[in-house]
Structures are given as structure tokens and as C-alpha cells.
BAFIMI-139694 format. One record per residue (C-alpha): residue number from 1; residue in three letters; x, y, z. Coordinates in nm, 3 decimals. Example, Ala and Ser with C-alpha at 12.3 -4.5 7.8 and 13.67 -1.06 7.14 Angstrom:
SITE_lumfi_koldren_x_y_z
SITE_1_Ala_1.230_-0.450_0.780
SITE_2_Ser_1.367_-0.106_0.714
// end
This chain:
SITE_lumfi_koldren_x_y_z
SITE_1_Met_8.408_11.103_7.587
SITE_2_Asp_8.268_10.817_7.378
SITE_3_Ala_8.123_10.555_7.615
SITE_4_Lys_8.189_10.278_7.364
SITE_5_Leu_8.561_10.364_7.352
SITE_6_Ile_8.581_10.359_7.732
SITE_7_Gln_8.417_10.017_7.747
SITE_8_Lys_8.641_9.893_7.466
SITE_9_Tyr_8.975_10.008_7.608
SITE_10_Asn_8.918_10.007_7.985
SITE_11_Val_9.132_9.702_8.053
SITE_12_Pro_9.388_9.612_8.321
SITE_13_Gly_9.722_9.779_8.250
SITE_14_Pro_10.035_9.926_8.413
SITE_15_Arg_10.070_10.289_8.521
SITE_16_Tyr_10.424_10.298_8.376
SITE_17_Thr_10.619_10.465_8.653
SITE_18_Ser_10.892_10.238_8.519
SITE_19_Tyr_10.973_10.018_8.225
SITE_20_Pro_10.990_9.726_8.256
SITE_21_Thr_10.708_9.738_8.510
SITE_22_Val_10.773_9.567_8.843
SITE_23_Pro_10.582_9.243_8.767
SITE_24_Tyr_10.816_9.189_8.471
SITE_25_Trp_11.143_9.245_8.651
SITE_26_Asp_11.374_8.949_8.601
SITE_27_Ala_11.426_8.892_8.972
SITE_28_Val_11.563_8.541_8.919
SITE_29_Lys_11.860_8.664_8.717
SITE_30_Phe_11.903_8.982_8.920
SITE_31_Asp_12.259_9.004_9.050
SITE_32_Ile_12.322_9.248_9.334
SITE_33_Lys_12.689_9.284_9.239
SITE_34_Ala_12.589_9.384_8.885
SITE_35_Trp_12.338_9.629_9.034
SITE_36_Lys_12.605_9.787_9.254
SITE_37_Asn_12.834_9.825_8.953
SITE_38_Ser_12.548_9.977_8.753
SITE_39_Leu_12.475_10.228_9.029
SITE_40_Ala_12.836_10.331_9.080
SITE_41_Glu_12.903_10.362_8.706
SITE_42_Ser_12.582_10.552_8.630
SITE_43_Ala_12.627_10.792_8.923
SITE_44_Thr_12.987_10.857_8.816
SITE_45_Asn_12.896_10.912_8.450
SITE_46_His_12.617_11.151_8.549
SITE_47_Arg_12.802_11.309_8.838
SITE_48_Asp_12.741_11.666_8.724
SITE_49_Glu_12.373_11.594_8.660
SITE_50_Gly_12.330_11.481_9.021
SITE_51_Ile_12.098_11.226_9.179
SITE_52_Ser_11.747_11.213_9.321
SITE_53_Leu_11.673_11.067_9.662
SITE_54_Tyr_11.343_10.913_9.768
SITE_55_Ile_11.297_10.833_10.138
SITE_56_His_11.011_10.604_10.237
SITE_57_Leu_10.862_10.678_10.579
SITE_58_Pro_10.608_10.396_10.613
SITE_59_Phe_10.428_10.459_10.941
SITE_60_Cys_10.061_10.561_10.965
SITE_61_Glu_9.842_10.583_11.274
SITE_62_Arg_9.537_10.445_11.093
SITE_63_Leu_9.464_10.250_10.778
SITE_64_Cys_9.306_10.437_10.484
SITE_65_Thr_9.122_10.168_10.293
SITE_66_Phe_9.177_10.327_9.951
SITE_67_Cys_9.556_10.331_9.992
SITE_68_Gly_9.784_10.118_9.776
SITE_69_Cys_10.109_10.224_9.948
SITE_70_Ile_10.329_9.989_10.148
SITE_71_Lys_10.292_10.101_10.509
SITE_72_Arg_10.298_9.997_10.875
SITE_73_Ile_10.001_10.089_11.093
SITE_74_Thr_10.103_10.186_11.447
SITE_75_Lys_10.047_10.450_11.712
SITE_76_Asn_10.379_10.370_11.875
SITE_77_His_10.603_10.667_11.802
SITE_78_Gln_10.899_10.493_11.966
SITE_79_Val_10.962_10.346_11.619
SITE_80_Glu_11.074_10.685_11.484
SITE_81_Glu_11.429_10.717_11.613
SITE_82_Pro_11.541_10.359_11.534
SITE_83_Tyr_11.400_10.393_11.182
SITE_84_Val_11.585_10.723_11.127
SITE_85_Asp_11.904_10.554_11.248
SITE_86_Thr_11.855_10.278_10.993
SITE_87_Leu_11.788_10.525_10.710
SITE_88_Leu_12.107_10.714_10.790
SITE_89_Asn_12.309_10.394_10.802
SITE_90_Glu_12.168_10.291_10.465
SITE_91_Trp_12.252_10.633_10.320
SITE_92_Gln_12.611_10.599_10.441
SITE_93_Met_12.633_10.263_10.262
SITE_94_Tyr_12.540_10.438_9.938
SITE_95_Ile_12.798_10.712_9.992
SITE_96_Asp_13.063_10.446_10.055
SITE_97_Leu_12.960_10.262_9.738
SITE_98_Leu_12.972_10.575_9.523
SITE_99_Gly_13.310_10.680_9.658
SITE_100_Phe_13.240_11.052_9.620
SITE_101_Thr_13.015_11.321_9.768
SITE_102_Pro_12.689_11.303_9.571
SITE_103_Asn_12.526_11.609_9.421
SITE_104_Leu_12.164_11.596_9.542
SITE_105_Lys_11.919_11.753_9.296
SITE_106_Glu_11.593_11.624_9.440
SITE_107_Leu_11.485_11.483_9.776
SITE_108_His_11.134_11.361_9.846
SITE_109_Leu_10.978_11.222_10.164
SITE_110_Gly_10.697_10.978_10.087
SITE_111_Gly_10.494_10.730_10.283
SITE_112_Gly_10.315_10.613_10.469
SITE_113_Thr_10.283_10.939_10.652
SITE_114_Pro_10.605_11.145_10.666
SITE_115_Thr_10.441_11.383_10.913
SITE_116_Phe_10.386_11.087_11.147
SITE_117_Phe_10.746_11.166_11.249
SITE_118_Glu_10.818_11.439_11.502
SITE_119_Pro_10.977_11.751_11.350
SITE_120_Lys_11.297_11.694_11.549
SITE_121_Asn_11.339_11.347_11.395
SITE_122_Leu_11.277_11.478_11.044
SITE_123_His_11.532_11.750_11.113
SITE_124_Arg_11.793_11.497_11.221
SITE_125_Leu_11.726_11.281_10.917
SITE_126_Leu_11.742_11.556_10.657
SITE_127_Ser_12.014_11.768_10.811
SITE_128_Thr_12.246_11.467_10.835
SITE_129_Ile_12.183_11.372_10.472
SITE_130_Leu_12.215_11.727_10.342
SITE_131_Asn_12.538_11.782_10.534
SITE_132_Ser_12.689_11.477_10.364
SITE_133_Ala_12.603_11.590_10.009
SITE_134_Lys_12.638_11.878_9.766
SITE_135_Ile_12.307_12.061_9.766
SITE_136_Gln_12.322_12.342_9.513
SITE_137_Asp_11.987_12.402_9.341
SITE_138_Ile_11.806_12.116_9.519
SITE_139_Glu_11.430_12.058_9.523
SITE_140_Ile_11.305_11.919_9.855
SITE_141_Ser_10.944_11.808_9.888
SITE_142_Phe_10.730_11.596_10.118
SITE_143_Glu_10.383_11.453_10.163
SITE_144_Gly_10.187_11.602_10.451
SITE_145_His_9.878_11.459_10.618
SITE_146_Pro_9.647_11.754_10.691
SITE_147_Asn_9.528_11.598_11.017
SITE_148_Asn_9.872_11.580_11.177
SITE_149_Thr_10.093_11.828_10.990
SITE_150_Thr_10.179_12.105_11.234
SITE_151_His_10.320_12.452_11.185
SITE_152_Glu_10.642_12.318_11.335
SITE_153_His_10.660_12.043_11.071
SITE_154_Leu_10.622_12.297_10.795
SITE_155_Gln_10.870_12.544_10.945
SITE_156_Val_11.140_12.286_11.023
SITE_157_Leu_11.126_12.137_10.674
SITE_158_Tyr_11.116_12.482_10.513
SITE_159_Asp_11.424_12.586_10.710
SITE_160_Leu_11.599_12.276_10.573
SITE_161_Gly_11.517_12.382_10.217
SITE_162_Ala_11.177_12.229_10.139
SITE_163_Arg_10.975_12.450_9.905
SITE_164_Arg_10.710_12.204_9.787
SITE_165_Val_10.452_12.014_9.991
SITE_166_Ser_10.175_11.781_9.881
SITE_167_Phe_9.864_11.743_10.099
SITE_168_Gly_9.653_11.427_10.070
SITE_169_Val_9.293_11.540_10.041
SITE_170_Gln_9.123_11.261_9.841
SITE_171_Asp_8.759_11.374_9.888
SITE_172_Tyr_8.558_11.595_10.126
SITE_173_Asp_8.232_11.396_10.114
SITE_174_Pro_8.167_11.251_10.466
SITE_175_Val_8.018_10.934_10.317
SITE_176_Val_8.327_10.873_10.103
SITE_177_Gln_8.559_10.962_10.391
SITE_178_Lys_8.390_10.708_10.615
SITE_179_Ala_8.414_10.437_10.348
SITE_180_Ile_8.787_10.494_10.300
SITE_181_Asn_8.853_10.551_10.674
SITE_182_Arg_8.996_10.897_10.609
SITE_183_Ile_8.798_11.142_10.823
SITE_184_Gln_8.947_11.479_10.733
SITE_185_Pro_8.748_11.804_10.747
SITE_186_Phe_8.811_12.089_10.506
SITE_187_Glu_8.918_12.311_10.798
SITE_188_Asn_9.226_12.091_10.856
SITE_189_Val_9.336_12.122_10.494
SITE_190_Gln_9.264_12.495_10.498
SITE_191_Arg_9.479_12.538_10.810
SITE_192_Val_9.788_12.357_10.679
SITE_193_His_9.753_12.512_10.333
SITE_194_His_9.751_12.867_10.472
SITE_195_Asp_10.033_12.779_10.712
SITE_196_Ala_10.246_12.655_10.424
SITE_197_Arg_10.167_12.959_10.212
SITE_198_Asn_10.245_13.202_10.495
SITE_199_Ile_10.575_13.029_10.570
SITE_200_Gly_10.677_13.067_10.205
SITE_201_Tyr_10.626_12.737_10.024
SITE_202_Arg_10.626_12.819_9.654
SITE_203_Ser_10.447_12.503_9.534
SITE_204_Ile_10.156_12.354_9.727
SITE_205_Ser_9.984_12.050_9.582
SITE_206_His_9.652_11.889_9.673
SITE_207_Asp_9.603_11.521_9.591
SITE_208_Leu_9.249_11.423_9.494
SITE_209_Val_9.119_11.080_9.392
SITE_210_Phe_8.831_10.988_9.162
SITE_211_Gly_8.660_10.651_9.149
SITE_212_Leu_8.632_10.609_9.528
SITE_213_Pro_8.343_10.417_9.686
SITE_214_His_8.012_10.607_9.697
SITE_215_Gln_8.167_10.893_9.500
SITE_216_His_7.926_11.082_9.273
SITE_217_Glu_7.945_11.389_9.054
SITE_218_Lys_7.785_11.638_9.293
SITE_219_Ala_8.025_11.548_9.574
SITE_220_Val_8.327_11.562_9.340
SITE_221_Val_8.220_11.910_9.229
SITE_222_Asp_8.196_12.015_9.594
SITE_223_Thr_8.544_11.874_9.668
SITE_224_Ile_8.696_12.054_9.371
SITE_225_Glu_8.521_12.381_9.454
SITE_226_Lys_8.670_12.368_9.803
SITE_227_Thr_9.010_12.287_9.654
SITE_228_Leu_8.993_12.576_9.408
SITE_229_Glu_8.897_12.807_9.693
SITE_230_Leu_9.248_12.749_9.835
SITE_231_Ser_9.420_12.787_9.494
SITE_232_Pro_9.696_12.523_9.519
SITE_233_Asp_9.976_12.547_9.263
SITE_234_Arg_9.935_12.184_9.162
SITE_235_Ile_9.649_11.938_9.174
SITE_236_Ser_9.685_11.565_9.131
SITE_237_Phe_9.360_11.395_9.030
SITE_238_Tyr_9.440_11.026_9.055
SITE_239_Ser_9.228_10.735_8.944
SITE_240_Tyr_9.159_10.505_9.237
SITE_241_Ala_9.346_10.182_9.165
SITE_242_His_9.136_9.899_9.306
SITE_243_Val_9.382_9.610_9.349
SITE_244_Pro_9.271_9.420_9.663
SITE_245_Trp_9.429_9.102_9.528
SITE_246_Ile_9.765_9.275_9.582
SITE_247_Lys_9.700_9.501_9.878
SITE_248_Gly_9.492_9.257_10.081
SITE_249_Ile_9.223_9.342_10.333
SITE_250_Gly_9.303_9.714_10.331
SITE_251_Gln_9.110_9.758_10.005
SITE_252_Arg_8.823_9.533_10.112
SITE_253_Gly_8.670_9.791_10.344
SITE_254_Phe_8.374_9.840_10.108
SITE_255_Asp_8.168_9.648_9.857
SITE_256_Glu_8.284_9.630_9.494
SITE_257_Asn_7.942_9.754_9.389
SITE_258_Asp_8.006_10.081_9.575
SITE_259_Leu_8.269_10.184_9.319
SITE_260_Pro_8.179_10.400_9.016
SITE_261_Lys_8.285_10.215_8.702
SITE_262_Asp_8.371_10.276_8.338
SITE_263_Val_8.172_10.570_8.194
SITE_264_Glu_8.047_10.685_8.533
SITE_265_Lys_8.400_10.691_8.674
SITE_266_Arg_8.546_10.864_8.372
SITE_267_Lys_8.278_11.132_8.389
SITE_268_Leu_8.406_11.224_8.736
SITE_269_Tyr_8.749_11.293_8.589
SITE_270_Glu_8.615_11.490_8.293
SITE_271_Thr_8.403_11.701_8.528
SITE_272_Gly_8.706_11.778_8.742
SITE_273_Lys_8.930_11.846_8.444
SITE_274_Asn_8.691_12.099_8.299
SITE_275_Met_8.666_12.276_8.635
SITE_276_Phe_9.046_12.296_8.653
SITE_277_Phe_9.062_12.436_8.300
SITE_278_Glu_8.806_12.701_8.390
SITE_279_His_9.035_12.815_8.673
SITE_280_Asn_9.350_12.840_8.461
SITE_281_Tyr_9.509_12.507_8.544
SITE_282_Phe_9.690_12.319_8.268
SITE_283_Glu_9.688_11.942_8.227
SITE_284_Ile_10.035_11.793_8.282
SITE_285_Gly_10.095_11.441_8.160
SITE_286_Met_9.843_11.200_8.304
SITE_287_Asp_9.626_11.305_8.603
SITE_288_His_9.827_11.617_8.702
SITE_289_Phe_9.734_11.986_8.673
SITE_290_Ala_9.937_12.300_8.745
SITE_291_Val_9.910_12.676_8.719
SITE_292_Glu_10.128_12.856_8.468
SITE_293_Ser_10.369_12.985_8.735
SITE_294_Asp_10.450_12.636_8.866
SITE_295_Asp_10.771_12.454_8.772
SITE_296_Leu_10.574_12.152_8.651
SITE_297_Tyr_10.408_12.361_8.381
SITE_298_Ser_10.744_12.512_8.283
SITE_299_Ala_10.894_12.164_8.250
SITE_300_Met_10.606_12.054_8.027
SITE_301_Lys_10.648_12.355_7.799
SITE_302_Ala_11.024_12.301_7.780
SITE_303_Asn_10.982_11.928_7.707
SITE_304_Thr_11.190_11.842_8.014
SITE_305_Leu_10.910_11.677_8.212
SITE_306_His_11.024_11.348_8.365
SITE_307_Arg_10.844_11.052_8.522
SITE_308_Asn_10.975_10.798_8.771
SITE_309_Phe_10.860_10.613_9.082
SITE_310_Met_10.787_10.949_9.247
SITE_311_Gly_10.547_11.039_8.963
SITE_312_Tyr_10.595_11.341_8.738
SITE_313_Thr_10.897_11.551_8.826
SITE_314_Thr_11.084_11.854_8.697
SITE_315_Thr_11.421_11.705_8.792
SITE_316_Asn_11.544_11.476_8.518
SITE_317_Thr_11.819_11.271_8.681
SITE_318_Lys_11.927_10.929_8.560
SITE_319_Val_11.998_10.804_8.913
SITE_320_Met_11.738_10.781_9.189
SITE_321_Ile_11.833_10.623_9.521
SITE_322_Gly_11.554_10.481_9.735
SITE_323_Leu_11.601_10.468_10.111
SITE_324_Gly_11.375_10.286_10.352
SITE_325_Met_11.153_9.984_10.373
SITE_326_Ser_11.013_9.891_10.025
SITE_327_Ala_11.182_10.191_9.856
SITE_328_Ile_11.271_10.155_9.487
SITE_329_Gly_11.591_10.279_9.328
SITE_330_Asp_11.675_10.346_8.965
SITE_331_Thr_12.018_10.375_8.802
SITE_332_Trp_11.856_10.414_8.457
SITE_333_Tyr_12.021_10.085_8.362
SITE_334_Ser_11.880_9.886_8.655
SITE_335_Phe_11.608_9.888_8.922
SITE_336_Ser_11.612_9.766_9.280
SITE_337_Gln_11.359_9.738_9.561
SITE_338_Asn_11.417_9.710_9.935
SITE_339_Leu_11.262_9.451_10.163
SITE_340_Lys_10.896_9.523_10.242
SITE_341_Glu_10.900_9.447_10.617
SITE_342_Val_11.047_9.702_10.858
SITE_343_Glu_11.220_9.442_11.075
SITE_344_Ala_11.378_9.254_10.783
SITE_345_Tyr_11.488_9.581_10.623
SITE_346_Ala_11.646_9.707_10.946
SITE_347_Ala_11.818_9.375_11.015
SITE_348_Lys_11.982_9.375_10.674
SITE_349_Val_12.112_9.730_10.713
SITE_350_Lys_12.242_9.642_11.061
SITE_351_Glu_12.451_9.372_10.894
SITE_352_Asn_12.589_9.644_10.664
SITE_353_Glu_12.426_9.484_10.363
SITE_354_Phe_12.204_9.659_10.110
SITE_355_Pro_11.845_9.558_10.197
SITE_356_Val_11.756_9.488_9.833
SITE_357_Phe_11.538_9.182_9.772
SITE_358_Arg_11.463_9.211_9.400
SITE_359_Gly_11.555_9.412_9.094
SITE_360_His_11.610_9.414_8.720
SITE_361_Ile_11.905_9.484_8.494
SITE_362_Leu_11.779_9.644_8.171
SITE_363_Asn_11.893_9.494_7.842
SITE_364_Ser_11.946_9.693_7.522
SITE_365_Glu_11.583_9.649_7.412
SITE_366_Asp_11.454_9.759_7.755
SITE_367_Leu_11.655_10.080_7.734
SITE_368_Val_11.512_10.177_7.395
SITE_369_Val_11.152_10.088_7.482
SITE_370_Arg_11.186_10.268_7.814
SITE_371_Lys_11.253_10.595_7.631
SITE_372_His_10.949_10.549_7.405
SITE_373_Ile_10.718_10.486_7.702
SITE_374_Leu_10.866_10.779_7.891
SITE_375_Asn_10.807_11.001_7.586
SITE_376_Leu_10.446_10.889_7.562
SITE_377_Met_10.372_10.932_7.932
SITE_378_Cys_10.534_11.278_7.951
SITE_379_His_10.483_11.428_7.604
SITE_380_Phe_10.216_11.209_7.437
SITE_381_Arg_10.438_11.146_7.138
SITE_382_Thr_10.744_10.946_7.038
SITE_383_Ser_10.963_10.897_6.735
SITE_384_Trp_11.180_10.619_6.591
SITE_385_Glu_11.341_10.817_6.312
SITE_386_Lys_11.695_10.771_6.449
SITE_387_Glu_11.863_10.433_6.452
SITE_388_Glu_11.910_10.437_6.830
SITE_389_Gln_11.531_10.480_6.871
SITE_390_Gln_11.452_10.159_6.684
SITE_391_Phe_11.418_9.801_6.809
SITE_392_Asp_11.331_9.471_6.643
SITE_393_Gly_10.970_9.451_6.757
SITE_394_Ile_10.858_9.802_6.669
SITE_395_Glu_10.654_9.698_6.364
SITE_396_Asn_10.458_9.451_6.576
SITE_397_Cys_10.396_9.726_6.832
SITE_398_Leu_10.255_9.955_6.564
SITE_399_Glu_10.038_9.673_6.432
SITE_400_Lys_9.882_9.638_6.778
SITE_401_Leu_9.777_10.002_6.750
SITE_402_Thr_9.579_9.948_6.428
SITE_403_Glu_9.246_9.947_6.609
SITE_404_Met_9.334_10.255_6.815
SITE_405_Lys_9.438_10.431_6.495
SITE_406_Lys_9.100_10.351_6.338
SITE_407_Asp_8.930_10.492_6.647
SITE_408_Gly_9.128_10.816_6.618
SITE_409_Leu_9.323_10.759_6.941
SITE_410_Val_9.669_10.767_6.782
SITE_411_Ile_9.820_10.941_6.481
SITE_412_Ile_10.103_10.751_6.312
SITE_413_Gln_10.287_10.938_6.039
SITE_414_Gln_10.619_10.840_5.889
SITE_415_Lys_10.825_10.744_6.196
SITE_416_Glu_10.636_10.933_6.463
SITE_417_Leu_10.339_10.857_6.686
SITE_418_Ile_10.119_11.123_6.846
SITE_419_Val_9.842_11.081_7.101
SITE_420_Pro_9.599_11.367_7.024
SITE_421_Glu_9.461_11.568_7.315
SITE_422_Pro_9.113_11.405_7.324
SITE_423_Ala_9.279_11.060_7.335
SITE_424_Arg_9.515_11.127_7.626
SITE_425_Pro_9.305_10.923_7.871
SITE_426_Phe_9.406_10.620_7.662
SITE_427_Val_9.783_10.680_7.684
SITE_428_Arg_9.839_10.376_7.909
SITE_429_Asn_9.680_10.161_7.638
SITE_430_Val_9.919_10.308_7.382
SITE_431_Cys_10.215_10.230_7.607
SITE_432_Met_10.091_9.872_7.643
SITE_433_Ala_10.138_9.823_7.269
SITE_434_Phe_10.506_9.914_7.311
SITE_435_Asp_10.548_9.698_7.622
SITE_436_Met_10.752_9.406_7.489
SITE_437_His_10.741_9.216_7.819
SITE_438_Leu_10.363_9.243_7.838
SITE_439_Asn_10.328_9.146_7.471
SITE_440_Arg_10.537_8.833_7.517
SITE_441_Asn_10.389_8.724_7.846
SITE_442_Lys_10.034_8.829_7.925
SITE_443_Pro_9.953_8.802_8.298
SITE_444_Thr_9.744_8.498_8.387
SITE_445_Thr_9.626_8.644_8.718
SITE_446_Lys_9.495_8.983_8.831
SITE_447_Thr_9.797_9.215_8.827
SITE_448_Phe_9.711_9.569_8.718
SITE_449_Ser_9.440_9.826_8.782
SITE_450_Met_9.207_9.940_8.502
SITE_451_Thr_9.356_10.187_8.254
SITE_452_Ile_9.077_10.446_8.230
// end
């Protein structure tokens, strides 16, 4: 990849798991009554389509210094049962609001560390939720920490219907592991991977990260070789998002100079990508890879790939409910986020009030632009041929892409835009040109991670 283009376009920018992005939510004008109406109406209108459910399990026994998730560090497992109680009470509030038995199409346990919880507590949580919903053709998945995921965890969740698990690997280099406080030998990953495969999980994912402190090409090659030895169905190869101004001391566990930057960092990704290609993995969207037999690949080929706060998904539902501390929900027409402190979140639910502390109601322009950005992030192309795909500022957006067009990073013909394969690493930059909130109000402080 051209080093000059990387230096030119490697700027701070959103990852576009939503549009508008969270920093541009109009929290001041957010009205919780309007949000409730939006949720109930959207869920009713898309009743046959079903809903997705994200459950945030925030507890971790130790702090990984690369992590940008909202979590609570504790070794006190007495927190498990009260937290499950709160989640179930919050879920019941949503059922009461909807007024009908929801059709669950997707359920994902994220964290934090979901496998921090004992299997019996995960069983109580999921079985209660599943027994209160319609669950035909559901996809259940969870994030497993290789150091503490047991055979019992895997079996209990499989028996409840889970068929996909994602293991956080990050990197196998001992120097990198020490820097990010994530000591995790290959043998642990190998054990849980084989356990999951033997139990019957049909989609096993390994999450890797490039751009970590002290990371270099030889070590990345070694990590990927070990990963390929286990042949996961999916591989996520995320760019480390260094945002210590947001995440605080957790991402200050190493010196800024220890991080590979710009061309050096991008070379790590290109090295990994080529290794995946050589082993019959296909690139899916941004930073995901899958084998041909995996549902993610099928969704890409069928142009049904979707992206939301859970990342890329094969389940394209308009409504996503978020349960738990800091969880984000999406009605397609509005967003909401729960309180970020466990105690405040639990107290609000105990009062039988939705623990939402901010959100955004999308206007007509937001809804159109949202579709364009979703098209770009999932399919690397978008069109404004139809009237409903157009909005007042589209000509200004295209004008902002003039330089990228000259550099061969976008193709604009008639009323269609295409991001060619070699330019896909720059897709976030393309989306930024369409981002009307960002265009009108550039951030004056550090807000986003670097795009490339």
C-alpha cells in the first residue's frame, strides 16, 4: 500500500458502528418517552422480522490495558447473581413495553468477560429470557476468555442453543502480552477451541489485534500461524484503537512510542491479510475474515451483511435491545445507552425505570445517510439513484471526495459510488465525507481513533 496515501488519510475518524456516531447524538433533546414510542412502534412494525438482543456482562478479573470496553474489574463473584437479577428485571420491562412476546433472532453475550460468570448463572439468565420469547431460527453467540472458559461453560451455552463463540486472542508474543496485561498461552486457546469444536459449535472465531505495543511483523506472523493451525471459521483482525483520553489510565500502561504507527502498523494488517487469503479466508467488510462455509461469507455474497453495535452480523434486524450496564439499543429510528456504572444502572432498574442516560432520535436526513454509511461499511458501494436515497447535502459530500477520487480510492459514476478493493482500508474516510454531523461540527478535542 502506498505509504504517502496512508500518511495523507490516516486521520482520526469514527468506526461507524452507528450513524450518527455516539459523540454526535443529540442527548440534550433526547426524550425518553419519544424513544419508548419509537421502540414499541418499530418492534411492532417489524414483528415478523424479529429483534436482536445484546447483553453486556461487564465484569473482568483483571484489566487488559489495550481494552476499550466499558467494564468493572473485580474478583468478587458475589456480584454475579444480583447482576443477573437486574438483567432479568430490565428484560421484563422491555416485554411489558412491547406488549407482545418478542421473536428473538439474535442474542449475543458481550463484555467485559461473559465467562467470568459461573455456568449456572449464565444458564439462569439465558433460559429465563429464551422461555419468555419466540426463538425459532435464533443465533446465539458469546465472547469467551480462553483463560477461564471451561468445558462446562461451552456445554451449558451450547445446550441453550449457542452455536457461535468468539475467543479473544489478541497476540501470542509474550512481550506484547505483558505490555497489555493479557498473559494467555497458546495452549489455553487450543484447549477451548478444540472443546468448542468437539461439542459441536459450527462457527468459532478468534479475535486478533494489530497495532499493539511492541508488536512487530515476525511476532504477528507467529500469532497468525498459530491461529491458522486451529482453523477457526472466522477471524477478526482489529486495529488497536488508542484512545486513552476516553478510556483513562487503562490505556496508559505503556509508552506511546511503543506503538507501531502509520505505514508500519498498516504493514502488520497487510501481512496478516495475505496470510488469511493464502489459507482460503475471504475478507468480510472491514477487519473480518471468514471461510466459505461460514454464514458471514454467505451473507456477504447475498448482500445481506449487516453492521451494528455488535459489529458485522448475518442477522439484519431493525430493532436491537441492549441489556446491562452501558449497553446500547437501536430501534433503527433511535438509539439509547444505559448508565455506565453498575450501581447506578441497578438502582434505576430497581425503581422500575429504564436505565437510559442518553440517546438520539434520528431525523429524516439521519435515516438516509445512515443507509449510505451502512452500504459503504458492508458492501463498499452506495447509490443515490432513487429519490429516497437522496438528501440535500449529497453534492457537498461528493465534493469532499474529490481528492480521494484523484488518488483512485473511490469511483464515482452517474449516481453510484464504489470503493475499489485496494482502497478498502480507506472506507472510514469515505464514510466521513457522508457524515453530515461531522461535516457541520468538527470535533475540537481528541474524540476518535485513527482510521487506518
